[in-house]
Each structure stands twice: as structure tokens, then as C-alpha cells.
N, C-alpha and C positions, 0 to 999 in steps of 0.2 A: 432581492427580496428573500429568496430561499436561503442564500448564504448567510445573511444577517440573522434570520430566524434560527438556523442551526447553530450559529456562533453563540447566540444567547442561551440555548439549551446546553450546549457544551460547557460554557462558563459556569453554569449552575449545577449541572449533573455529572460532568466528567472532570472532576478536580483531581489533582495528583493523589490525594488520599483515596479516592475511589479506584484509581488505576492500581495503586499499590494493593488495595484490598482484593481486587479481582485477581491480580497476579499471585496473590498469596492463597488462592483457592476459594475466595468469596464468591457469592452468587452475582452474576452479571444481569440478572433479570430487571432490576430497577432501572439501570441505565438503558438496557435494551427497550424496556416498555416506554421510557420517556421519548426515545427516538422513533420507535414504531408508532406510538400514539399520536405523534405529530404529523403522521402521514407522508413521511419522507422516502418510503421504500419504493414508491412507484414514480420517482422523479423523471426517469428517462423512458418509462413505458409509454406507448402511444396513448393519446387522449381517447381514442376509440375503445381502448382496453381499460379505461379508468385511470390512466396515468396522467402525469403532468406534461408529458411531451417535451421535456426540457432539452434544449440543444446541448450538445457535448461541451461547447465553450462555456455554457453557464454551469456545467457540472464541475468543471475544474476547480474553481474556488472552494467548493463544497468538500470535495475530496481532500483538498489541501488542508482544510480546517481539521478534518479527521486526523491527519498526520500531526498537525500542530498540537493537538490535544492528546496525542497518543491513545486514541480511542481503542479500548481493550475488547471490543466486540466487533464482529465482522459486518458492520452496517454498510460500509462501502462495497464490500463483496456481495452483499444481499441485494443492493440497489442494481448492480450489474447483473447478477444472476437472474433476478426476476425479469429483467429486460431480455436476457438471452433466452429464457424459457419460452417467452412469447405468449400471446393471448390464447393459443390453442391448448395450452397446458393448464390443468387445474392447479392454481397457485398454492403451494404448501405454506403453512404457517411456520414461523421460527427463523432462527438465524441460519443463513446459508453462507458457507465459505467456498472459495474456489481452490480446487486441488491443483498443485503445481505439476503433478504427474500422476498417471495411473498405470500400474503394472499388473498383468495377469500372470499368476504363478501356475506351475505345472499341475497342481491339484485343483485348480479352478478358483483359488482364492484371489481376491482383488486387494491390492495395496496402493494406498495413496501416501507416499513418504513426505515427511516434513511439511505437512499442510498448515498454512497460516490460520491461526485461531482454531485449530483442530481440537483443542481441549474443551472449548466452550460452544462450538457450533452444534446446531441441531441437524443439519443436513450438509452434505458435500457434493458440490457440482464438479464433475470431472470430465475431461475430454476423452472420448472413447473412440479413437479413429475420427471419422467424420461426424460422429454423433456426440450427444451430451448425455451423461448418466448422472442421475440424481440419487444419492445414496444416504439412508438414515445413519447419522453418527451413533445413535444409541445401539444400533445392531453391530457395531464395529468394536474391535478390540483396540484401544487407544494406548499408544506408547508415547509419553512425553519426550521432548527433545533432550532434556537434561540440562538445558541452558537456564541459568537463573532468571526467573521472571518471565520466561518465554511461554506463550500460549500455543505455540506450534506443537503439532503432534503427528505421528505416523499412525494411520488407521488401517486396519485389516478386516476385510469381510470374508467369510468362508466361501461365498459365491455371489453372483449378481441377481440372485432370485429375490433379494430384499430390496432391489432398486425401486424407487418410488416412481420415477419417470425416465423414459428413454426418448430423447428428442433427435431425430435424424437430421443431418445437414448442417447443424450449427456448431459442430465441435471446433473447427479451426478458428472461430471468433474468440473462444475462451482465452487462449494464451495471449492474444493481441490485447483484449480488454484488461487482462490481469497485469500485463506489463505496463500499460499506461496508467492503470489504477495505482500501482505501487510507485510509479514515477511521481504521481501527484502526491502520494502520502509522504514520499521522501522529500519532495519540494517543501511541503509545509513543515515537516520536522526540522529540516536543515535551517529554514528561515527562522524558526523559533530558537534553534541552537545559536545562531549568529546573534540574534537580539540579546539573549542571555549573556553571551560572551562579551559583547560590546558594552552592556550595562555593567558587568562585573569589572571590566578593564577601566571604565570610567569612575567607578566607586572605590576600588581597592587601591589603597595608598601604600607605597613602598618606597623607602629612601627619600621620603619627604615630598613625593609627588604621585599622582595616579599612574597606574600601569599604562594607561592609554597614552601617556605623554612620552614614553620610551619609543625610540625609532624602531627598534627590533620588534616591539609589540605591534606598532602601527603597520609594519610590513606584513606581519602574519594575519592581522585583521583585514588588510587590503586583499591578500591572497584568498582569504576565506570568503570575503564579500564577492569577489569575482566568480569563484566557483558556485556560490549559492545562486547568484544571479543567472549564470550561464545554464546551470542545471534546471532552474525554475523556468527559464525561457524554453528549454527543450521540452520540459514536461508539458507546459501549457500549449506549445505548438502541436502536440499530439492530439489535442482536443479541439483544435481549430479546424473543423471540418463540418460540411453540411450533411455528411453521411451519417448513418445510424451507428457506426463503429469507427474507431480509429484505423488508419491504414497500418499495415504490418510494418512498413519501414519507419513511419513516424513513431510508432509505439517502441520499436526496437532502438531508435536513436534516443528517445526519451528515457527509457530504462537504462540504457548503456551509460548515458551522461550523468544521470542522477546517481546511479550505482557507483560510478567512478568518483564522483565528488563526495559521496557519503563517507568514504574512508578518510579523506583529507580533512573534511570539515569536522569529523568526530575527533581526529587526532589533534588538530589545532585547538579545538575548544578545551580539551582536557589539558593540553600543554599550558595554555594561558590561565586556566582556572587553578592549576596546581592540584594539591591533595583534595581540596573541597569538592572537585568535580566528580570524584568516584565515590563520595560519601552517599550512603543509603538515604540519608535525610534530605540531600540536596537533589533538585528535580532534573538536573542535567542528565544524569544516568538513565533516567526514564526515556529520554529522547535518543541518546547516543546508542543505547542497546538496540533500539528499534532501527536506527540507521544501518547497523550491521546486519540485523535480521532481514529487513526489507530489501537490502542490497542484494542478498542471494535469493530472495523469494521470487519465483517465476523467472529465474535466470539472472545471473550477475552480468556485468559488462563483458566478461569473457565469452559468455554464451551469445549475447546479441551482437557482439562485434564480428563474429564469423558470418552471420547473416548479412550484416551491413557491408562487410568487405567483399563478400561474393557479389553482392548487388552493385557495388561500385565497379568491380571488375567487369561485370556483365554489361553495364551501361556504356562503358567506353567513352566517358565524357570527363570533363574536368571536375574536381571535387566540388568547386563552387556551384557549377551547373547542376551537379547531382543533388546537393543540399537544397537548391532552389526548387528542383523538381519535386522533392519530398515534401 
């Protein structure tokens, strides 16, 4: 029910033209208000706190849709952030993004480097040891990543006195949720990239027949389909839990697998599309740019594979049994 309702809103309000306008510096408020006004920000908050109490398994297709439509506002992050802050916190208004890291400098300044949606977010939720720190983006110095169309930014505050909220104990949950969240976004975006590539290969005629009739092209499409399916299964598995948050290992495996697949999926898509795939007017680049950006957001496969590898060695069981246990 929620997934279809959000899909309808995104089809109408989050068109490629809207995404391009926001990337170019346009206001994200109309899109944000459409999503906020529909009441979706409290999807996984407990019913006792006025939320929908949605199970994580039901959240996955919603997050995947955000990736499919390359939503240029941190609505997925805000849903997670509001759940992490909990009912005891006075819930702030506005867009909340999740910081990939927090660094305290010698002079007392706080830096959150390469924060997803850091250019448009109103607030930044960051892990500060075992606690969560909510910081107003308006009080920070924002530095764009310099990547074309990217809304990520490095934010710097002179100190933590401007912090809106300090929530003890919930800090370790942020990177786990952020990894699973970005795995879901990658899953949705990769699925859409595959659909576009398959359609193009079935429509484009070369040497008297469609590209999809060539055996070499069919092989590349098959490889692409396998990686999209495997990555989507890993991402979805992270959300299949009765707990209030994904497990660390499940989130790590989901982010590792989707990040690994993102590079291959993007490269095959552009190889099969040819020159049109990189054209500004063609929508493929809206998706593949995000595949590369979301791949490194909150840890690439190299980061999470260290945790997974150490866990495998510590478990001292076969790989099959280890995967089943996760």
C-alpha cells in the first residue's frame, strides 16, 4: 500500500526534469513538501510515537523506489533518522541526512566529509562515538564535492555548541542503517538501469537487426541481469528481520554486494548504449552517476569486506553455513 502510494507520487513529482533542476541548484522544496505532506516520514517510527510502525521488510521496496527515481532529496535518510532519534526526542522539521563520518579537529571544529545530500539537507545526523549528534546544516560551512550533478558536500561547524540534539546510546545503529539504506537505493537504481539497457538493445537496429539479437550483447545482458538480481537479493535480505534495525553483518553483506555490482552494471550499460548513454539529455547518466556515488557512500565494498572477512574467520565455519547464519 505504502509502496504504491509513494510510486504514484514519484512518477508525478520526481521526473528527470525535476531531478536535473535540483542538481543545477534549483529549490527542492516542492518535491520535499509533496513527500512530507503525504505523511511518509514516520513509516518505521513506532505506532505509540505516531508512526506507521512499518516492518523493515515492507520498507525495502519503498527505499528501492527512491533509488529507481534517483530522488534528489534525503527522504530515505529522514525516514531512518527520525526512527533513530526516537520518541524521547523533540522531532525537528526539515530534511535530515546521515553523515558518513564525523571528525573532530584540534581547534574543536566538527567536520562531516562527503555527506550525501549535504548541499540540500536542513540537518545532519552523525555518529559521535556511542551517541548521535544532530547538527543544523545552516550553521555549517558547506563545500561541494565538485562532481557534476552531485548533491554531496563536506560540512564544517566551528564547534558542537550548535547541535540541536544529542542522543546517547544509538550511535552504532547509524552506519548499519545507512549501509542497508544505500544498498536498497543501489538495488532500485540498478534495476532501472538494466530495464533501460534491455529496452534500448531491443529497440536499436544495427546491421539489419536489433542489438539484442547479437550473441555478444546477449552475453553482456545476461551478466548484467545476474549481478542486478544477486545484488537486489542481498539488499532485500538485510531488511528481512523482525528487529527494529538490520543486523550489522546483513547490512555489510548487502552494501558490499550492491557496491561491487554497481561498477559492473554501470559499465555494461554504457558499453551497450554507446555514445547516447553519456548524453546529458538521456536519463541513463542520472542513474549511473548515482551508482558510483552511492557505491562509496557509507563505505564501499572494500570497507565492508574487511568486516565480513574478519567475521568469517572468527566464526570458523564453512562459508555456506556462515551465510545461512547471517
